[in-house]
C-alpha positions, 0 to 999 in steps of 0.5 A: 616292167610290170611295175611300170605298167601297173603304175601307168594303169593306176595313174591313168585311172586316177587322172594323172595320165592325160587321157588324150596322150594315152589314146594317142599312144594306144592308137600309135601302138595298135596301129603298128600291129597286124590284127593277128598280133592284136588278137593274141594280146587280147586273148592273153588279156582276156585270160588274165582278166578272167583269172583275176575275177573280171569276167565283164572285161574279159568278155569285152576283150574276147568280143574284140577278138571276134571283131578283129576276125570279122571286121578288122577295119574298125576293130583297131579303133575299138581296141584303142577305145577299150584301152582308153576307157579301161586303162586298168586292163593294161596290166593284164596284157603281155608286158611287151604290149603294155610297154609298147604303149608306155614307150609312146607316152 
């Protein structure tokens, strides 16, 4: 499963995955989750990003966690934008989260 996620992220970054399809898949998956689940997945991704030397993306992920807690209404859209604009982050989420998006492509 990790290889599938890595391949998806690489394909999305190289333009082989339609950005609109990725956005729709992320919208569907994130929309099906409650804010607590999303926050947990973002915290996992942030920790992995930090450990992999990507503090800027880690900080963005943690900012989304804060946004989910304070203003959950628009936060899901922000999470989708974060994933769509930075498809490489998918490989830093828990495999189950990334697989949920993959299965919708």
